[in-house]
CHARMM-style PDB file with segment names, atoms N, HN, CA, C and O in Angstrom:
ATOM      1  N   UNK     1      -6.272  -9.270  17.836  1.00  0.00      PROA
ATOM      2  CA  UNK     1      -6.350  -8.291  16.769  1.00  0.00      PROA
ATOM      3  C   UNK     1      -7.767  -8.289  16.208  1.00  0.00      PROA
ATOM      4  O   UNK     1      -8.476  -9.294  16.265  1.00  0.00      PROA
ATOM      5  N   UNK     2      -8.162  -7.142  15.667  1.00  0.00      PROA
ATOM      6  HN  UNK     2      -7.586  -6.326  15.621  1.00  0.00      PROA
ATOM      7  CA  UNK     2      -9.497  -7.000  15.112  1.00  0.00      PROA
ATOM      8  C   UNK     2      -9.412  -6.623  13.639  1.00  0.00      PROA
ATOM      9  O   UNK     2      -8.643  -5.739  13.263  1.00  0.00      PROA
ATOM     10  N   UNK     3     -10.201  -7.294  12.806  1.00  0.00      PROA
ATOM     11  HN  UNK     3     -10.826  -8.013  13.112  1.00  0.00      PROA
ATOM     12  CA  UNK     3     -10.255  -7.005  11.379  1.00  0.00      PROA
ATOM     13  C   UNK     3     -10.903  -5.639  11.168  1.00  0.00      PROA
ATOM     14  O   UNK     3     -11.976  -5.364  11.707  1.00  0.00      PROA
ATOM     15  N   UNK     4     -10.247  -4.786  10.381  1.00  0.00      PROA
ATOM     16  HN  UNK     4      -9.376  -5.010   9.944  1.00  0.00      PROA
ATOM     17  CA  UNK     4     -10.775  -3.450  10.117  1.00  0.00      PROA
ATOM     18  C   UNK     4     -11.987  -3.475   9.188  1.00  0.00      PROA
ATOM     19  O   UNK     4     -12.742  -2.504   9.129  1.00  0.00      PROA
ATOM     20  N   UNK     5     -12.177  -4.575   8.466  1.00  0.00      PROA
ATOM     21  HN  UNK     5     -11.563  -5.363   8.515  1.00  0.00      PROA
ATOM     22  CA  UNK     5     -13.284  -4.657   7.524  1.00  0.00      PROA
ATOM     23  C   UNK     5     -14.550  -5.184   8.186  1.00  0.00      PROA
ATOM     24  O   UNK     5     -15.625  -4.605   8.029  1.00  0.00      PROA
ATOM     25  N   UNK     6     -14.420  -6.300   8.939  1.00  0.00      PROA
ATOM     26  HN  UNK     6     -13.547  -6.770   9.066  1.00  0.00      PROA
ATOM     27  CA  UNK     6     -15.629  -6.921   9.501  1.00  0.00      PROA
ATOM     28  C   UNK     6     -15.630  -6.982  11.027  1.00  0.00      PROA
ATOM     29  O   UNK     6     -16.567  -7.516  11.621  1.00  0.00      PROA
ATOM     30  N   UNK     7     -14.596  -6.446  11.668  1.00  0.00      PROA
ATOM     31  HN  UNK     7     -13.834  -6.013  11.187  1.00  0.00      PROA
ATOM     32  CA  UNK     7     -14.473  -6.434  13.125  1.00  0.00      PROA
ATOM     33  C   UNK     7     -14.346  -7.818  13.761  1.00  0.00      PROA
ATOM     34  O   UNK     7     -14.585  -7.966  14.959  1.00  0.00      PROA
ATOM     35  N   UNK     8     -13.975  -8.833  12.975  1.00  0.00      PROA
ATOM     36  HN  UNK     8     -13.781  -8.713  12.001  1.00  0.00      PROA
ATOM     37  CA  UNK     8     -13.755 -10.173  13.528  1.00  0.00      PROA
ATOM     38  C   UNK     8     -12.494 -10.154  14.385  1.00  0.00      PROA
ATOM     39  O   UNK     8     -11.524  -9.476  14.049  1.00  0.00      PROA
ATOM     40  N   UNK     9     -12.506 -10.887  15.480  1.00  0.00      PROA
ATOM     41  HN  UNK     9     -13.295 -11.438  15.753  1.00  0.00      PROA
ATOM     42  CA  UNK     9     -11.358 -10.987  16.375  1.00  0.00      PROA
ATOM     43  C   UNK     9     -10.503 -12.179  15.952  1.00  0.00      PROA
ATOM     44  O   UNK     9     -11.023 -13.271  15.724  1.00  0.00      PROA
ATOM     45  N   UNK    10      -9.178 -11.964  15.846  1.00  0.00      PROA
ATOM     46  HN  UNK    10      -8.756 -11.077  16.031  1.00  0.00      PROA
ATOM     47  CA  UNK    10      -8.237 -13.039  15.563  1.00  0.00      PROA
ATOM     48  C   UNK    10      -7.096 -12.957  16.569  1.00  0.00      PROA
ATOM     49  O   UNK    10      -6.871 -11.908  17.174  1.00  0.00      PROA
ATOM     50  N   UNK    11      -6.377 -14.061  16.748  1.00  0.00      PROA
ATOM     51  HN  UNK    11      -6.559 -14.912  16.257  1.00  0.00      PROA
ATOM     52  CA  UNK    11      -5.371 -14.155  17.803  1.00  0.00      PROA
ATOM     53  C   UNK    11      -4.099 -13.365  17.528  1.00  0.00      PROA
ATOM     54  O   UNK    11      -3.534 -12.767  18.443  1.00  0.00      PROA
ATOM     55  N   UNK    12      -3.639 -13.354  16.269  1.00  0.00      PROA
ATOM     56  HN  UNK    12      -4.098 -13.840  15.525  1.00  0.00      PROA
ATOM     57  CA  UNK    12      -2.354 -12.715  15.984  1.00  0.00      PROA
ATOM     58  C   UNK    12      -2.277 -12.299  14.515  1.00  0.00      PROA
ATOM     59  O   UNK    12      -3.231 -12.484  13.759  1.00  0.00      PROA
ATOM     60  N   UNK    13      -1.131 -11.735  14.119  1.00  0.00      PROA
ATOM     61  HN  UNK    13      -0.357 -11.585  14.733  1.00  0.00      PROA
ATOM     62  CA  UNK    13      -0.994 -11.231  12.751  1.00  0.00      PROA
ATOM     63  C   UNK    13      -1.038 -12.347  11.716  1.00  0.00      PROA
ATOM     64  O   UNK    13      -1.521 -12.143  10.603  1.00  0.00      PROA
ATOM     65  N   UNK    14      -0.535 -13.527  12.075  1.00  0.00      PROA
ATOM     66  HN  UNK    14      -0.142 -13.694  12.979  1.00  0.00      PROA
ATOM     67  CA  UNK    14      -0.596 -14.650  11.138  1.00  0.00      PROA
ATOM     68  C   UNK    14      -2.042 -15.077  10.901  1.00  0.00      PROA
ATOM     69  O   UNK    14      -2.438 -15.353   9.769  1.00  0.00      PROA
ATOM     70  N   UNK    15      -2.826 -15.130  11.977  1.00  0.00      PROA
ATOM     71  HN  UNK    15      -2.505 -14.905  12.897  1.00  0.00      PROA
ATOM     72  CA  UNK    15      -4.252 -15.440  11.840  1.00  0.00      PROA
ATOM     73  C   UNK    15      -4.972 -14.345  11.047  1.00  0.00      PROA
ATOM     74  O   UNK    15      -5.884 -14.637  10.273  1.00  0.00      PROA
ATOM     75  N   UNK    16      -4.565 -13.091  11.237  1.00  0.00      PROA
ATOM     76  HN  UNK    16      -3.825 -12.853  11.866  1.00  0.00      PROA
ATOM     77  CA  UNK    16      -5.175 -11.986  10.489  1.00  0.00      PROA
ATOM     78  C   UNK    16      -4.901 -12.138   8.996  1.00  0.00      PROA
ATOM     79  O   UNK    16      -5.785 -11.918   8.168  1.00  0.00      PROA
ATOM     80  N   UNK    17      -3.667 -12.515   8.660  1.00  0.00      PROA
ATOM     81  HN  UNK    17      -2.949 -12.694   9.333  1.00  0.00      PROA
ATOM     82  CA  UNK    17      -3.319 -12.721   7.255  1.00  0.00      PROA
ATOM     83  C   UNK    17      -4.192 -13.815   6.646  1.00  0.00      PROA
ATOM     84  O   UNK    17      -4.722 -13.649   5.548  1.00  0.00      PROA
ATOM     85  N   UNK    18      -4.339 -14.914   7.345  1.00  0.00      PROA
ATOM     86  HN  UNK    18      -3.908 -15.050   8.237  1.00  0.00      PROA
ATOM     87  CA  UNK    18      -5.185 -16.009   6.865  1.00  0.00      PROA
ATOM     88  C   UNK    18      -6.644 -15.573   6.747  1.00  0.00      PROA
ATOM     89  O   UNK    18      -7.321 -15.907   5.775  1.00  0.00      PROA
ATOM     90  N   UNK    19      -7.123 -14.828   7.738  1.00  0.00      PROA
ATOM     91  HN  UNK    19      -6.573 -14.557   8.528  1.00  0.00      PROA
ATOM     92  CA  UNK    19      -8.497 -14.320   7.719  1.00  0.00      PROA
ATOM     93  C   UNK    19      -8.717 -13.438   6.493  1.00  0.00      PROA
ATOM     94  O   UNK    19      -9.720 -13.570   5.792  1.00  0.00      PROA
ATOM     95  N   UNK    20      -7.769 -12.538   6.244  1.00  0.00      PROA
ATOM     96  HN  UNK    20      -6.954 -12.430   6.813  1.00  0.00      PROA
ATOM     97  CA  UNK    20      -7.906 -11.622   5.106  1.00  0.00      PROA
ATOM     98  C   UNK    20      -7.927 -12.388   3.787  1.00  0.00      PROA
ATOM     99  O   UNK    20      -8.709 -12.066   2.892  1.00  0.00      PROA
ATOM    100  N   UNK    21      -7.071 -13.398   3.665  1.00  0.00      PROA
ATOM    101  HN  UNK    21      -6.436 -13.660   4.391  1.00  0.00      PROA
ATOM    102  CA  UNK    21      -7.038 -14.195   2.433  1.00  0.00      PROA
ATOM    103  C   UNK    21      -8.333 -14.972   2.225  1.00  0.00      PROA
ATOM    104  O   UNK    21      -8.831 -15.079   1.105  1.00  0.00      PROA
ATOM    105  N   UNK    22      -8.878 -15.520   3.328  1.00  0.00      PROA
ATOM    106  HN  UNK    22      -8.473 -15.434   4.238  1.00  0.00      PROA
ATOM    107  CA  UNK    22     -10.107 -16.323   3.240  1.00  0.00      PROA
ATOM    108  C   UNK    22     -11.356 -15.470   3.100  1.00  0.00      PROA
ATOM    109  O   UNK    22     -12.182 -15.707   2.218  1.00  0.00      PROA
ATOM    110  N   UNK    23     -11.493 -14.483   3.963  1.00  0.00      PROA
ATOM    111  HN  UNK    23     -10.823 -14.290   4.679  1.00  0.00      PROA
ATOM    112  CA  UNK    23     -12.742 -13.728   4.070  1.00  0.00      PROA
ATOM    113  C   UNK    23     -12.811 -12.471   3.203  1.00  0.00      PROA
ATOM    114  O   UNK    23     -13.897 -12.046   2.809  1.00  0.00      PROA
ATOM    115  N   UNK    24     -11.665 -11.884   2.909  1.00  0.00      PROA
ATOM    116  HN  UNK    24     -10.783 -12.229   3.229  1.00  0.00      PROA
ATOM    117  CA  UNK    24     -11.652 -10.627   2.160  1.00  0.00      PROA
ATOM    118  C   UNK    24     -10.591 -10.673   1.060  1.00  0.00      PROA
ATOM    119  O   UNK    24      -9.602  -9.944   1.126  1.00  0.00      PROA
ATOM    120  N   UNK    25     -10.788 -11.529   0.046  1.00  0.00      PROA
ATOM    121  HN  UNK    25     -11.592 -12.122  -0.008  1.00  0.00      PROA
ATOM    122  CA  UNK    25      -9.784 -11.612  -1.025  1.00  0.00      PROA
ATOM    123  C   UNK    25      -9.621 -10.264  -1.732  1.00  0.00      PROA
ATOM    124  O   UNK    25     -10.547  -9.453  -1.754  1.00  0.00      PROA
ATOM    125  N   UNK    26      -8.454 -10.034  -2.302  1.00  0.00      PROA
ATOM    126  HN  UNK    26      -7.702 -10.692  -2.284  1.00  0.00      PROA
ATOM    127  CA  UNK    26      -8.155  -8.751  -2.943  1.00  0.00      PROA
ATOM    128  C   UNK    26      -9.181  -8.347  -3.987  1.00  0.00      PROA
ATOM    129  O   UNK    26      -9.539  -7.173  -4.069  1.00  0.00      PROA
ATOM    130  N   UNK    27      -9.664  -9.294  -4.791  1.00  0.00      PROA
ATOM    131  HN  UNK    27      -9.373 -10.248  -4.725  1.00  0.00      PROA
ATOM    132  CA  UNK    27     -10.617  -8.937  -5.842  1.00  0.00      PROA
ATOM    133  C   UNK    27     -11.948  -8.429  -5.280  1.00  0.00      PROA
ATOM    134  O   UNK    27     -12.682  -7.732  -5.981  1.00  0.00      PROA
ATOM    135  N   UNK    28     -12.267  -8.764  -4.038  1.00  0.00      PROA
ATOM    136  HN  UNK    28     -11.671  -9.330  -3.469  1.00  0.00      PROA
ATOM    137  CA  UNK    28     -13.499  -8.264  -3.417  1.00  0.00      PROA
ATOM    138  C   UNK    28     -13.291  -6.958  -2.667  1.00  0.00      PROA
ATOM    139  O   UNK    28     -14.240  -6.204  -2.457  1.00  0.00      PROA
ATOM    140  N   UNK    29     -12.048  -6.684  -2.259  1.00  0.00      PROA
ATOM    141  HN  UNK    29     -11.276  -7.297  -2.430  1.00  0.00      PROA
ATOM    142  CA  UNK    29     -11.768  -5.492  -1.463  1.00  0.00      PROA
ATOM    143  C   UNK    29     -11.776  -4.224  -2.288  1.00  0.00      PROA
ATOM    144  O   UNK    29     -12.127  -3.162  -1.774  1.00  0.00      PROA
ATOM    145  N   UNK    30     -11.397  -4.304  -3.555  1.00  0.00      PROA
ATOM    146  HN  UNK    30     -11.112  -5.166  -3.972  1.00  0.00      PROA
ATOM    147  CA  UNK    30     -11.378  -3.110  -4.386  1.00  0.00      PROA
ATOM    148  C   UNK    30     -10.134  -2.274  -4.184  1.00  0.00      PROA
ATOM    149  O   UNK    30      -9.217  -2.673  -3.466  1.00  0.00      PROA
ATOM    150  N   UNK    31     -10.101  -1.113  -4.820  1.00  0.00      PROA
ATOM    151  HN  UNK    31     -10.846  -0.789  -5.403  1.00  0.00      PROA
ATOM    152  CA  UNK    31      -8.930  -0.256  -4.830  1.00  0.00      PROA
ATOM    153  C   UNK    31      -8.642   0.406  -3.488  1.00  0.00      PROA
ATOM    154  O   UNK    31      -7.494   0.775  -3.238  1.00  0.00      PROA
ATOM    155  N   UNK    32      -9.624   0.572  -2.622  1.00  0.00      PROA
ATOM    156  HN  UNK    32     -10.556   0.273  -2.825  1.00  0.00      PROA
ATOM    157  CA  UNK    32      -9.381   1.307  -1.377  1.00  0.00      PROA
ATOM    158  C   UNK    32      -8.393   0.602  -0.465  1.00  0.00      PROA
ATOM    159  O   UNK    32      -7.799   1.246   0.400  1.00  0.00      PROA
ATOM    160  N   UNK    33      -8.197  -0.709  -0.632  1.00  0.00      PROA
ATOM    161  HN  UNK    33      -8.679  -1.232  -1.334  1.00  0.00      PROA
ATOM    162  CA  UNK    33      -7.254  -1.437   0.204  1.00  0.00      PROA
ATOM    163  C   UNK    33      -5.851  -1.468  -0.386  1.00  0.00      PROA
ATOM    164  O   UNK    33      -4.909  -1.869   0.296  1.00  0.00      PROA
ATOM    165  N   UNK    34      -5.693  -1.052  -1.644  1.00  0.00      PROA
ATOM    166  HN  UNK    34      -6.458  -0.727  -2.199  1.00  0.00      PROA
ATOM    167  CA  UNK    34      -4.383  -1.085  -2.270  1.00  0.00      PROA
ATOM    168  C   UNK    34      -3.587   0.158  -1.915  1.00  0.00      PROA
ATOM    169  O   UNK    34      -4.152   1.229  -1.696  1.00  0.00      PROA
ATOM    170  N   UNK    35      -2.281   0.007  -1.860  1.00  0.00      PROA
ATOM    171  HN  UNK    35      -1.822  -0.863  -2.037  1.00  0.00      PROA
ATOM    172  CA  UNK    35      -1.432   1.162  -1.565  1.00  0.00      PROA
ATOM    173  C   UNK    35      -1.491   2.144  -2.715  1.00  0.00      PROA
ATOM    174  O   UNK    35      -1.565   1.759  -3.882  1.00  0.00      PROA
ATOM    175  N   UNK    36      -1.457   3.417  -2.368  1.00  0.00      PROA
ATOM    176  HN  UNK    36      -1.397   3.730  -1.420  1.00  0.00      PROA
ATOM    177  CA  UNK    36      -1.427   4.470  -3.371  1.00  0.00      PROA
ATOM    178  C   UNK    36       0.019   4.644  -3.840  1.00  0.00      PROA
ATOM    179  O   UNK    36       0.933   4.621  -3.016  1.00  0.00      PROA
ATOM    180  N   UNK    37       0.246   4.819  -5.153  1.00  0.00      PROA
ATOM    181  HN  UNK    37      -0.497   4.837  -5.823  1.00  0.00      PROA
ATOM    182  CA  UNK    37       1.619   5.028  -5.621  1.00  0.00      PROA
ATOM    183  C   UNK    37       2.152   6.366  -5.127  1.00  0.00      PROA
ATOM    184  O   UNK    37       1.390   7.306  -4.901  1.00  0.00      PROA
ATOM    185  N   UNK    38       3.456   6.441  -4.964  1.00  0.00      PROA
ATOM    186  HN  UNK    38       4.075   5.678  -5.148  1.00  0.00      PROA
ATOM    187  CA  UNK    38       4.066   7.706  -4.558  1.00  0.00      PROA
ATOM    188  C   UNK    38       3.834   8.748  -5.638  1.00  0.00      PROA
ATOM    189  O   UNK    38       3.825   8.439  -6.829  1.00  0.00      PROA
ATOM    190  N   UNK    39       3.650   9.971  -5.208  1.00  0.00      PROA
ATOM    191  HN  UNK    39       3.658  10.222  -4.240  1.00  0.00      PROA
ATOM    192  CA  UNK    39       3.447  11.054  -6.153  1.00  0.00      PROA
ATOM    193  C   UNK    39       4.811  11.531  -6.635  1.00  0.00      PROA
ATOM    194  O   UNK    39       5.606  12.058  -5.857  1.00  0.00      PROA
ATOM    195  N   UNK    40       5.069  11.345  -7.901  1.00  0.00      PROA
ATOM    196  HN  UNK    40       4.424  10.917  -8.534  1.00  0.00      PROA
ATOM    197  CA  UNK    40       6.337  11.776  -8.481  1.00  0.00      PROA
ATOM    198  C   UNK    40       6.131  13.139  -9.136  1.00  0.00      PROA
ATOM    199  O   UNK    40       5.105  13.365  -9.777  1.00  0.00      PROA
ATOM    200  N   UNK    41       7.094  14.048  -8.983  1.00  0.00      PROA
ATOM    201  HN  UNK    41       7.927  13.863  -8.462  1.00  0.00      PROA
ATOM    202  CA  UNK    41       6.962  15.349  -9.635  1.00  0.00      PROA
ATOM    203  C   UNK    41       7.058  15.184 -11.148  1.00  0.00      PROA
ATOM    204  O   UNK    41       7.691  14.249 -11.640  1.00  0.00      PROA
ATOM    205  N   UNK    42       6.436  16.085 -11.869  1.00  0.00      PROA
ATOM    206  HN  UNK    42       5.923  16.844 -11.469  1.00  0.00      PROA
ATOM    207  CA  UNK    42       6.505  16.065 -13.321  1.00  0.00      PROA
ATOM    208  C   UNK    42       7.940  16.332 -13.761  1.00  0.00      PROA
ATOM    209  O   UNK    42       8.703  16.971 -13.036  1.00  0.00      PROA
ATOM    210  N   UNK    43       8.308  15.854 -14.931  1.00  0.00      PROA
ATOM    211  HN  UNK    43       7.688  15.335 -15.520  1.00  0.00      PROA
ATOM    212  CA  UNK    43       9.687  15.971 -15.413  1.00  0.00      PROA
ATOM    213  C   UNK    43      10.145  17.425 -15.471  1.00  0.00      PROA
ATOM    214  O   UNK    43      11.279  17.719 -15.094  1.00  0.00      PROA
ATOM    215  N   UNK    44       9.288  18.347 -15.936  1.00  0.00      PROA
ATOM    216  HN  UNK    44       8.367  18.108 -16.242  1.00  0.00      PROA
ATOM    217  CA  UNK    44       9.707  19.741 -16.051  1.00  0.00      PROA
ATOM    218  C   UNK    44       9.842  20.409 -14.677  1.00  0.00      PROA
ATOM    219  O   UNK    44      10.504  21.441 -14.570  1.00  0.00      PROA
ATOM    220  N   UNK    45       9.242  19.858 -13.644  1.00  0.00      PROA
ATOM    221  HN  UNK    45       8.704  19.020 -13.731  1.00  0.00      PROA
ATOM    222  CA  UNK    45       9.347  20.406 -12.305  1.00  0.00      PROA
ATOM    223  C   UNK    45      10.590  19.908 -11.576  1.00  0.00      PROA
ATOM    224  O   UNK    45      11.036  20.538 -10.617  1.00  0.00      PROA
ATOM    225  N   UNK    46      11.155  18.789 -12.015  1.00  0.00      PROA
ATOM    226  HN  UNK    46      10.793  18.277 -12.794  1.00  0.00      PROA
ATOM    227  CA  UNK    46      12.310  18.196 -11.347  1.00  0.00      PROA
ATOM    228  C   UNK    46      13.552  19.037 -11.599  1.00  0.00      PROA
ATOM    229  O   UNK    46      13.697  19.649 -12.657  1.00  0.00      PROA
ATOM    230  N   UNK    47      14.433  19.061 -10.628  1.00  0.00      PROA
ATOM    231  HN  UNK    47      14.314  18.564  -9.769  1.00  0.00      PROA
ATOM    232  CA  UNK    47      15.695  19.798 -10.764  1.00  0.00      PROA
ATOM    233  C   UNK    47      16.559  19.097 -11.801  1.00  0.00      PROA
ATOM    234  O   UNK    47      16.487  17.877 -11.946  1.00  0.00      PROA
ATOM    235  N   UNK    48      17.377  19.861 -12.525  1.00  0.00      PROA
ATOM    236  HN  UNK    48      17.436  20.852 -12.407  1.00  0.00      PROA
ATOM    237  CA  UNK    48      18.256  19.227 -13.519  1.00  0.00      PROA
ATOM    238  C   UNK    48      19.289  18.357 -12.809  1.00  0.00      PROA
ATOM    239  O   UNK    48      19.635  18.622 -11.658  1.00  0.00      PROA
ATOM    240  N   UNK    49      19.783  17.321 -13.488  1.00  0.00      PROA
ATOM    241  HN  UNK    49      19.501  17.105 -14.423  1.00  0.00      PROA
ATOM    242  CA  UNK    49      20.749  16.439 -12.844  1.00  0.00      PROA
ATOM    243  C   UNK    49      22.064  17.163 -12.553  1.00  0.00      PROA
ATOM    244  O   UNK    49      22.452  18.092 -13.263  1.00  0.00      PROA
ATOM    245  N   UNK    50      22.729  16.722 -11.508  1.00  0.00      PROA
ATOM    246  HN  UNK    50      22.414  15.968 -10.932  1.00  0.00      PROA
ATOM    247  CA  UNK    50      24.031  17.294 -11.152  1.00  0.00      PROA
ATOM    248  C   UNK    50      25.099  16.522 -11.914  1.00  0.00      PROA
ATOM    249  O   UNK    50      25.211  15.303 -11.790  1.00  0.00      PROA
ATOM    250  N   UNK    51      25.888  17.258 -12.710  1.00  0.00      PROA
ATOM    251  HN  UNK    51      25.798  18.249 -12.811  1.00  0.00      PROA
ATOM    252  CA  UNK    51      26.955  16.642 -13.496  1.00  0.00      PROA
ATOM    253  C   UNK    51      28.276  17.048 -12.871  1.00  0.00      PROA
ATOM    254  O   UNK    51      28.598  18.236 -12.832  1.00  0.00      PROA
ATOM    255  N   UNK    52      29.057  16.076 -12.376  1.00  0.00      PROA
ATOM    256  HN  UNK    52      28.795  15.111 -12.408  1.00  0.00      PROA
ATOM    257  CA  UNK    52      30.339  16.405 -11.752  1.00  0.00      PROA
ATOM    258  C   UNK    52      31.236  17.192 -12.715  1.00  0.00      PROA
ATOM    259  O   UNK    52      31.362  16.841 -13.888  1.00  0.00      PROA
ATOM    260  N   UNK    53      31.854  18.255 -12.203  1.00  0.00      PROA
ATOM    261  HN  UNK    53      31.753  18.540 -11.249  1.00  0.00      PROA
ATOM    262  CA  UNK    53      32.743  19.074 -13.002  1.00  0.00      PROA
ATOM    263  C   UNK    53      32.052  20.174 -13.782  1.00  0.00      PROA
ATOM    264  O   UNK    53      32.714  21.066 -14.310  1.00  0.00      PROA
ATOM    265  N   UNK    54      30.730  20.125 -13.862  1.00  0.00      PROA
ATOM    266  HN  UNK    54      30.192  19.400 -13.432  1.00  0.00      PROA
ATOM    267  CA  UNK    54      29.988  21.139 -14.611  1.00  0.00      PROA
ATOM    268  C   UNK    54      29.149  22.009 -13.698  1.00  0.00      PROA
ATOM    269  O   UNK    54      28.711  23.078 -14.125  1.00  0.00      PROA
ATOM    270  N   UNK    55      28.902  21.600 -12.454  1.00  0.00      PROA
ATOM    271  HN  UNK    55      29.257  20.732 -12.107  1.00  0.00      PROA
ATOM    272  CA  UNK    55      28.068  22.376 -11.535  1.00  0.00      PROA
ATOM    273  C   UNK    55      28.918  23.057 -10.510  1.00  0.00      PROA
ATOM    274  OT1 UNK    55      28.397  23.760  -9.645  1.00  0.00      PROA
TER     275      UNK     55
END
């Protein structure tokens, strides 16, 4: 496997995890490596709830 940040070669995913923890800690990677939150629709755009017996 190859590190996407520094192109270092590692043997497997476990070695990649260790490499990332040692060489590229989260505080140095910045926001670009973090997952983006799901985009939730605004409350007024969401459909009204379905109420059994009323819809």
